[in-house]
N, C-alpha and C positions, 0 to 999 in steps of 0.2 A: 494575512492568514492563508489566503488562497495560494500564495506562492509557496508557503510551507507545505500545504497539502499536495501541490503539484510536484514539488521536489521529492517528497516521501514516495509518491506514486511512481515517479521515474526510477528511484532507487530500487523499489520493490520489483518493478518490471525488469530492470537490468539483472538483478540477482536470480529471479525466476527463469529468465531466458538463459542465463549463464549455467544454472544448475540443470534445468530440465530440457533446454534446447527446444526442439520441435516435437516434444512429447505431446500426446493427446491431452495430458492433464495440466499442461503449463497454464492455459487460460483459466482453468478452474482454480488452481492454486493462487494465481495472480488475483482473481476476483475475491477469494476469501481473505488473503493477506491485505488487500486494499481496503476491504470493508472493516477489518479489525483495526487497521491504522487510522482510518477516518474516524471510527468510533472512539479510539483512544485520544486522538487530537481534540475531538469534541468534548470529551470528559475533562481533559486538562484545561481546555479553554473556559469551561463553565466553572471549574474550581478557582481559577484566577480571578474571575469577576466577583 
């Protein structure tokens, strides 16, 4: 499961950097998208159990 989370975070980071580059808001967008992704992975994981 940790590998899945790491993979998703890397993909999100790549797309945020690709779209926003060195913008001042890139880190904020990355943090929000990462939190949403981890929350959704957690919800899916608990549904499967």
